[in-house]
C-alpha positions as CSV (number, residue, x, y, z in Angstrom):
1,M,-34.0,43.0,-29.9
2,Y,-32.7,45.6,-27.4
3,R,-33.4,43.2,-24.5
4,L,-31.5,40.4,-26.3
5,L,-28.5,42.8,-26.9
6,K,-28.6,43.8,-23.2
7,L,-28.3,40.1,-22.3
8,F,-25.4,39.6,-24.7
9,L,-23.5,42.5,-23.4
10,F,-24.2,41.7,-19.8
11,M,-22.7,38.3,-20.5
12,L,-19.7,39.9,-22.0
13,I,-19.0,41.5,-18.6
14,T,-19.4,38.3,-16.6
15,G,-17.1,36.5,-19.1
16,S,-14.4,39.2,-19.2
17,L,-11.0,37.8,-20.3
18,S,-7.6,39.3,-19.6
19,V,-5.6,39.7,-22.8
20,S,-2.5,41.5,-21.8
21,A,0.8,40.6,-23.4
22,Q,2.1,39.4,-20.1
23,A,-0.8,36.9,-19.8
24,A,-0.6,35.7,-23.3
25,E,0.8,32.3,-22.3
26,I,-2.1,31.6,-19.9
27,G,-4.9,29.5,-21.4
28,P,-8.1,31.4,-22.3
29,D,-10.2,29.2,-20.0
30,V,-8.0,30.0,-17.0
31,L,-8.1,33.7,-17.9
32,A,-11.8,33.6,-18.2
33,R,-12.2,31.9,-14.8
34,N,-9.8,34.2,-13.0
35,V,-11.0,37.5,-14.4
36,T,-14.7,36.5,-14.1
37,N,-14.2,35.9,-10.4
38,D,-12.4,39.2,-10.1
39,V,-15.2,41.2,-11.7
40,L,-17.8,39.5,-9.6
41,R,-15.9,40.2,-6.4
42,I,-15.5,43.9,-7.3
43,V,-19.2,44.3,-8.1
44,R,-20.4,42.5,-5.0
45,Q,-18.1,44.3,-2.6
46,D,-18.2,47.9,-4.0
47,K,-21.3,49.5,-2.7
48,D,-20.9,52.5,-5.0
49,I,-20.9,50.3,-8.0
50,A,-23.9,48.4,-6.7
51,S,-25.8,51.6,-6.2
52,G,-25.0,52.7,-9.8
53,N,-22.3,55.3,-9.2
54,T,-21.6,56.3,-12.8
55,A,-17.9,57.3,-12.3
56,K,-17.0,54.0,-10.7
57,V,-19.0,52.0,-13.1
58,N,-17.3,53.7,-16.1
59,A,-13.9,53.3,-14.4
60,L,-14.5,49.5,-14.0
61,V,-15.5,49.3,-17.6
62,E,-12.4,51.1,-18.8
63,Q,-10.1,49.0,-16.6
64,K,-11.6,45.5,-17.0
65,I,-13.8,45.5,-20.2
66,L,-12.5,47.8,-23.0
67,P,-9.0,46.2,-23.4
68,L,-10.5,42.7,-23.6
69,F,-12.3,42.7,-27.0
70,D,-11.1,43.1,-30.5
71,F,-13.7,45.8,-31.5
72,K,-12.3,46.2,-35.0
73,H,-12.7,42.5,-35.8
74,M,-16.2,42.4,-34.2
75,T,-17.2,45.4,-36.2
76,Q,-15.8,43.9,-39.4
77,L,-17.7,40.7,-38.8
78,A,-20.9,42.6,-38.0
79,V,-20.7,44.9,-41.0
80,A,-19.8,41.8,-43.1
81,K,-19.8,42.3,-46.9
82,H,-20.1,46.0,-46.6
83,W,-16.8,46.4,-44.7
84,P,-14.5,46.2,-47.8
85,R,-16.7,48.8,-49.5
86,A,-16.2,51.3,-46.7
87,T,-13.3,53.8,-46.8
88,A,-10.7,53.7,-44.1
89,E,-12.3,56.7,-42.4
90,Q,-15.7,55.0,-42.5
91,Q,-14.3,51.8,-41.0
92,E,-12.7,53.8,-38.2
93,S,-16.1,55.6,-37.5
94,L,-18.0,52.3,-37.6
95,T,-15.5,50.8,-35.1
96,N,-15.7,53.7,-32.8
97,Q,-19.5,53.9,-32.8
98,F,-19.9,50.2,-32.4
99,R,-17.5,50.2,-29.5
100,A,-19.3,53.2,-27.9
101,M,-22.7,51.4,-28.3
102,L,-21.4,48.2,-26.6
103,V,-19.8,50.2,-23.8
104,R,-23.0,52.2,-23.0
105,T,-25.1,49.1,-23.0
106,Y,-23.1,46.8,-20.8
107,A,-22.1,49.6,-18.4
108,S,-25.8,50.1,-17.7
109,S,-26.1,46.4,-16.9
110,L,-23.0,46.1,-14.7
111,T,-24.7,46.3,-11.3
112,S,-26.8,43.2,-12.2
113,V,-23.8,40.9,-12.4
114,A,-23.8,40.1,-8.7
115,D,-27.0,38.2,-8.9
116,Y,-25.6,35.6,-11.3
117,K,-23.6,32.4,-10.9
118,I,-21.1,31.4,-13.6
119,E,-20.2,27.7,-14.2
120,F,-17.3,27.0,-16.6
121,K,-17.6,23.9,-18.7
122,P,-14.7,21.6,-19.6
123,F,-12.4,23.4,-22.0
124,R,-11.3,21.6,-25.2
125,S,-8.6,22.7,-27.5
126,S,-5.6,21.4,-29.5
127,P,-2.0,22.6,-29.3
128,G,-1.5,25.5,-31.7
129,D,-5.2,26.5,-31.8
130,S,-5.6,30.2,-32.4
131,D,-9.4,30.3,-32.4
132,V,-11.1,28.7,-29.4
133,T,-14.4,28.6,-27.6
134,V,-14.8,28.9,-23.8
135,S,-18.2,27.5,-22.7
136,T,-20.1,28.6,-19.6
137,E,-23.5,28.3,-18.1
138,V,-25.0,31.3,-16.4
139,S,-27.9,31.1,-13.8
140,K,-29.7,33.0,-11.2
141,P,-32.3,31.8,-8.6
142,G,-35.7,31.2,-10.2
143,A,-34.5,31.2,-13.8
144,P,-33.3,28.4,-16.1
145,P,-29.5,28.4,-16.8
146,I,-28.4,30.0,-20.1
147,P,-25.4,28.5,-22.1
148,I,-22.9,31.2,-23.0
149,D,-20.0,30.5,-25.5
150,Y,-17.1,33.0,-25.9
151,R,-15.2,32.9,-29.1
152,L,-11.6,34.0,-28.8
153,E,-8.6,34.4,-31.1
154,K,-5.0,34.6,-30.2
155,T,-3.4,37.8,-31.6
156,D,0.2,38.2,-32.4
157,N,0.9,40.9,-29.8
158,N,-2.0,41.1,-27.3
159,G,-2.8,37.6,-26.4
160,W,-6.4,36.3,-26.4
161,K,-9.2,38.6,-27.4
162,V,-13.0,38.0,-27.6
163,F,-14.5,38.5,-31.1
164,D,-17.9,37.0,-30.6
165,V,-20.3,35.7,-27.9
166,V,-23.0,33.0,-28.5
167,V,-25.9,33.1,-26.0
168,D,-28.2,30.1,-26.2
169,N,-26.9,29.4,-29.7
170,V,-27.5,32.9,-30.9
171,S,-24.4,34.9,-32.0
172,L,-23.9,38.5,-30.9
173,V,-22.1,39.3,-34.2
174,T,-25.0,37.7,-36.2
175,V,-27.6,39.8,-34.4
176,Y,-25.8,43.0,-35.2
177,R,-25.1,41.9,-38.7
178,N,-28.8,41.6,-39.5
179,S,-29.5,45.0,-38.0
180,F,-26.5,46.7,-39.7
181,N,-27.5,45.2,-43.1
182,S,-30.9,46.8,-42.8
183,E,-29.4,50.2,-42.1
184,V,-26.9,49.9,-45.0
185,R,-29.7,49.0,-47.4
186,R,-31.6,52.1,-46.3
187,G,-28.8,54.7,-46.2
188,G,-25.5,53.1,-47.2
189,V,-22.5,52.9,-44.9
190,D,-22.9,56.6,-43.9
191,G,-26.5,55.8,-43.0
192,L,-25.3,53.1,-40.6
193,I,-22.8,55.4,-39.0
194,A,-25.5,58.0,-38.5
195,A,-27.8,55.5,-37.0
196,L,-25.2,54.4,-34.5
197,E,-24.4,58.0,-33.7
198,R,-28.0,58.7,-33.0
199,R,-28.3,55.7,-30.7
200,N,-25.1,56.6,-28.8
201,N,-26.3,60.2,-28.3
202,R,-29.5,59.2,-26.6
203,P,-29.6,60.0,-22.9
């Protein structure tokens, strides 16, 4: 499962979307294309990032990645039926730990982005849609292409944000939901929080 999650989170980097309020009127497909090209350019040109410079990698993640996703919504979807049963404090802890886990995982994969080619598929949506899918195909020499779908929602104040990624018909949120359900069955919501904390504290 860990390798699959690494793949998911690597694809989150390559599909980064700008969601600032100033860019809210730009279509999500245009945002995806523009920011993907920007991230690829930075990684390919910055030798420090290519060599794994931790400070620069983390800075790029902070600048380009963290503002782009609705971590609370993603956590809520992943925790599923257990979310309403959690206290406000537990929900905050779950969101923070889930966010930290995603950041650690895709920061460690950032230097691999330069090897991949991203092709955007024709975008289809209707006026007024607030939940859309941006479809891409990711490939590298010697490997078959992988279809990647990004699910986005338009928020009231922050434009478009990613709340799920589907890699080869497998949902990131669903993968985590299965794992989280197992942890909750074993130790309740606090058990899930503790499991995420242990994972995030590993070197």
